[in-house]
MITI-680977 format. One record per residue (C-alpha): residue number from 1; residue in one letter; chain; x, y, z. Coordinates in steps of 0.5 Angstrom, whole numbers, padded with zeros to 4 digits. Each point is the difference from the previous one (the first is absolute). Last residue first. Example, Ala and Ser with C-alpha at 12.3 -4.5 7.8 and 13.67 -1.06 7.14 Angstrom:
% residues 2
n_res_chain_x_y_z
2_s_A_0027_-0002_0014
1_a_A_-0002_-0007_0002
//
This chain:
% residues 155
n_res_chain_x_y_z
155_x_A_0165_0224_0145
154_x_A_0000_-0008_0000
153_x_A_0005_0000_0005
152_x_A_-0004_0004_0005
151_x_A_-0006_-0004_-0001
150_x_A_0004_-0006_0002
149_x_A_0002_0003_0007
148_x_A_-0007_0002_0001
147_x_A_-0002_-0007_0000
146_x_A_0005_-0001_0005
145_x_A_0002_-0007_0002
144_x_A_0005_0000_0006
143_x_A_0006_-0003_0002
142_x_A_0004_0003_0007
141_x_A_0007_-0003_0001
140_x_A_0002_0002_0008
139_x_A_0007_-0002_0001
138_x_A_0003_-0005_0005
137_x_A_0005_-0004_-0004
136_x_A_-0004_-0006_-0001
135_x_A_-0005_0005_-0003
134_x_A_-0006_0003_0004
133_x_A_-0007_0000_-0004
132_x_A_-0005_0005_-0002
131_x_A_-0007_-0001_-0003
130_x_A_-0004_0005_-0004
129_x_A_-0007_0000_-0004
128_x_A_-0003_0006_-0004
127_x_A_-0004_-0001_-0006
126_x_A_-0007_0001_0004
125_x_A_0002_0002_0007
124_x_A_0006_-0001_0005
123_x_A_0000_-0008_0000
122_x_A_0005_-0003_0004
121_x_A_0005_-0005_-0002
120_x_A_0004_-0002_0007
119_x_A_0004_0005_0003
118_x_A_0007_-0002_0003
117_x_A_0000_-0007_-0002
116_x_A_0006_-0004_-0001
115_x_A_0005_0000_-0006
114_x_A_0004_-0007_-0001
113_x_A_-0001_-0001_-0007
112_x_A_-0007_-0003_0001
111_x_A_-0002_0006_0003
110_x_A_0002_0004_-0006
109_x_A_-0004_-0005_-0004
108_x_A_-0006_0001_0003
107_x_A_0000_0008_0000
106_x_A_0001_0000_-0007
105_x_A_-0005_-0005_-0002
104_x_A_-0005_0004_0005
103_x_A_0002_0006_-0003
102_x_A_0000_-0002_-0008
101_x_A_0001_0007_-0004
100_x_A_0005_0002_0005
99_x_A_0001_0008_0002
98_x_A_0006_0001_0005
97_x_A_-0002_0003_0007
96_x_A_0005_0004_0004
95_x_A_-0002_-0001_0007
94_x_A_0002_0005_0005
93_x_A_0003_-0002_0007
92_x_A_0001_-0006_0003
91_x_A_0004_-0007_0000
90_x_A_0004_-0001_0006
89_x_A_0004_0003_0006
88_x_A_-0002_0007_-0002
87_x_A_0004_0005_0005
86_x_A_0003_0002_-0007
85_x_A_0008_0001_-0002
84_x_A_0000_0002_-0008
83_x_A_0002_-0007_-0004
82_x_A_0007_0000_-0002
81_x_A_0002_-0006_0004
80_x_A_-0007_-0003_-0003
79_x_A_0004_-0001_-0007
78_x_A_-0004_0002_-0005
77_x_A_-0006_-0003_-0005
76_x_A_-0002_0005_-0005
75_x_A_-0007_0000_-0003
74_x_A_0000_0005_-0006
73_x_A_-0006_0002_-0004
72_x_A_0000_-0002_-0007
71_x_A_-0007_0004_-0002
70_x_A_-0004_-0006_-0002
69_x_A_0004_-0005_0005
68_x_A_0006_-0001_0003
67_x_A_0008_0002_0000
66_x_A_0004_-0004_0005
65_x_A_0005_0003_0004
64_x_A_0006_-0004_0004
63_x_A_0004_0003_0006
62_x_A_0005_-0002_0005
61_x_A_0003_-0006_-0004
60_x_A_0006_-0004_0004
59_x_A_0007_0002_-0003
58_x_A_0003_0002_0006
57_x_A_0000_0007_-0002
56_x_A_-0007_0000_-0002
55_x_A_-0004_-0002_-0006
54_x_A_-0005_0003_-0004
53_x_A_-0005_-0003_-0005
52_x_A_-0004_0003_-0005
51_x_A_-0005_-0003_-0005
50_x_A_-0003_-0005_0005
49_x_A_-0002_-0006_-0003
48_x_A_-0007_-0002_-0003
47_x_A_-0006_-0005_0002
46_x_A_-0002_0005_0006
45_x_A_-0001_-0006_0005
44_x_A_0007_-0003_-0002
43_x_A_0004_0007_-0001
42_x_A_-0003_0002_0007
41_x_A_0002_-0006_0003
40_x_A_0007_0000_-0003
39_x_A_0001_0008_0002
38_x_A_-0002_-0002_0007
37_x_A_0005_-0005_0001
36_x_A_0005_0004_-0003
35_x_A_-0002_0006_0004
34_x_A_0001_-0004_0007
33_x_A_-0002_0004_0005
32_x_A_-0005_0003_-0004
31_x_A_-0004_0007_-0001
30_x_A_-0005_0002_-0005
29_x_A_0001_0006_-0004
28_x_A_-0006_0003_-0004
27_x_A_0003_0004_-0006
26_x_A_-0003_0006_-0005
25_x_A_-0008_0001_0001
24_x_A_-0002_0006_-0003
23_x_A_0002_0007_-0001
22_x_A_-0001_0003_0007
21_x_A_0000_0007_-0001
20_x_A_-0001_0003_0007
19_x_A_-0005_0006_0001
18_x_A_0002_0006_0005
17_x_A_-0005_0000_0005
16_x_A_-0005_0006_0001
15_x_A_-0002_0004_0006
14_x_A_-0007_0003_0000
13_x_A_-0002_-0007_0003
12_x_A_0005_0001_0006
11_x_A_0006_-0005_0000
10_x_A_0001_-0004_0006
9_x_A_0007_0000_0003
8_x_A_0002_-0006_0004
7_x_A_0005_0000_0006
6_x_A_0004_-0007_0000
5_x_A_-0003_-0004_0006
4_x_A_0004_-0001_0006
3_x_A_0000_-0007_0003
2_x_A_-0001_0000_0008
1_x_A_0005_-0001_0005
//
């Protein structure tokens, strides 16, 4: 039996898409079987405690959230029981990069604390370097030095 692909409708150049107002990054959610262990690992790596925790009926943590960075973006750690079903069996998909001032030092500290390399530090052009690791819970954590990000903060 062959798989059926959904029909896709392509708009002609004369049709317009309705704009979507994305106002800014709000929360990225990472999944973990042991939310307490993931929360504690991220607290140690980030040097700050989660500002929000929620426990399930059994008293075990099911969600923890950190506020990070210049714009106070949120990093949520959720119980993997609540993750959407996927066919993926490991890290993959989009990578969200967090700006860091010392990419090499940050990358090395992440590895020293139990993360594994997903993508080693890679020059992407002048003032633009990325790296990504897999945290001990199977999530991809991207870090980036981005001169454009720093320019945006100055404006």
